C-alpha positions, 0 to 999 in steps of 0.5 A, a space after each residue: 254248801 250243805 252237809 249232807 254234800 260234804 258228805 256227797 263230796 267224800 264218797 264221790 271221790 271214790 266212785 267209778 263210774 264206767 263208759 258204756 260202749 259206743 256213748 260217746 260217738 253217739 253222744 258226740 254225732 247228735 250234738 254236732 247235727 245240732 240236737 240239744 240233749 239233756 239228762 233226766 234222773 232218778 238220781 240227785 243232780 250233783 251226783 249225775 252231774 259228777 259222773 258225766 264230768 267224770 265221764 267228760 262227756 258232761 259238755 254235751 249236754 244243754 242241762 241235767 235234772 235230777 230227783 232232788 229237783 221235783 216233788 216227784 220222780 220217775 215214771 212221774 213227768 215232773 222231771 220232764 216238766 221241769 225240763 219243759 218250764 226251764 229249758 223249753 223242752 218240746 215234749 211232743 218232740 223229744 226221745 227218751 232212751 234210758 234202761 229201765 222201764 221206769 224210763 218209759 213209763 215216765 217217757 208216756 207219762 210226759 207225753 214224748 215221742 216216742 222212747 228208747 231201752 237199752 238192754 245189754 242182752 248179756 244183762 237182761 231178757 228183751 221184754 225188761 223193758 216193756 213198756 218200751 217203743 224199741 230196744 236196742 243192745 247197744 249204741 251204733 250208727 243205727 241208732 243215730 239216724 233215728 236222730 240225724 235227717 239225712 240230706 
């Protein structure tokens, strides 16, 4: 283990992450419908995995890819290409959900199907994510219906 990882672990012990309302049910429903999910983040992989583990949702994801796994991070498509190569992610059929315009540009630059920007109305104005295909304010059943086809 490198020295920087040791420093991260000491720091990580004192960081508490907060779960967004509705996210656990959304992710569980998506997973239960056979849709594969991954996390691609501008954060370090080990830090993102620790946050997901702390929320007890790491097992819902097929993979976690952090900015330490590619030369360029978001909005460049490098991290998406890592997902495509390592995990056979069909980018043209992939949906990006994110909270920054870099996420939305990342989806465009990687050739993803579309992007969903989440903006809690009490935090940011609607024009905060100008490159999002769709904007939502919270995770709910209407979002699930975009992913799950009804028979």
